N, C-alpha and C positions, 0 to 999 in steps of 0.2 A: 503494497499498501502505499503512497507518493504521500511525501509530506504536503501537498496542499489539500489530501482528502483525509488526512488524520488532520489537521488545521481545522474541517468543515466538520469530524465530526466531534471532537474535546468537549468534555462538558465545562465547568466548575469556570474560571478567574478567565481561562482563556480561550471562551463557550468564541465561534465565530461574531457573535454581533459585538461583541465586546471588544474587538479591537480595532485599529486606526483606519478610520474610510479607506486609505493607502496600504494597510496592512490586508483588511478584506479583497481590494482588488487583485495585487497578487495572489493572494491564494484562489480565488475564481481563475486567473488566467493559468494555474497552474494547475488546476485542475482539468482545465478546458484543454492546456495544453496533453495532460496524460492520455485523453478522451480523444484529441485526436491522434496523437499517438498509439492506442490500441488500433482506429479504427482502420489508421495507412497501414498497420502491422498485418491487421488480421483479413484486405481486401488488395488485389492487382488491382482492379480497375478504380483506387480509393487515390485521386495527385495530390498531395503536400504540398504545393502552391496553393490549389483550391483553399483544402482543409486553414490553411493560415491565413486566409485571407477572411476566412472568416472566425479566426481567432476574438477577436472584438464580439460580434454577437455572441459565441457561444457565453466569453464571459461574462456579458452582460443577464442574458438568461440564465446564468448559474447565482448572480449574483441576486437579478431578481426571487428567485427559489427561495434563499437565501434567509429572504429580507421577514421578521419577525412578523405575524398575524396576529 
């Protein structure tokens, strides 16, 4: 499990919601990069450059999903 994914799932004082905004973004980008990596490695028809073009969108979606409701 990557550090980004661990950071999302940690409870207590280091919970994602308690991180600084720039740290939350870094965690979301790290999680998105892990998803991209797994996707690229699992399929020959996926192109890394296209996935990286979507990196910001993926990170935005991860951050939105992690907002406290």
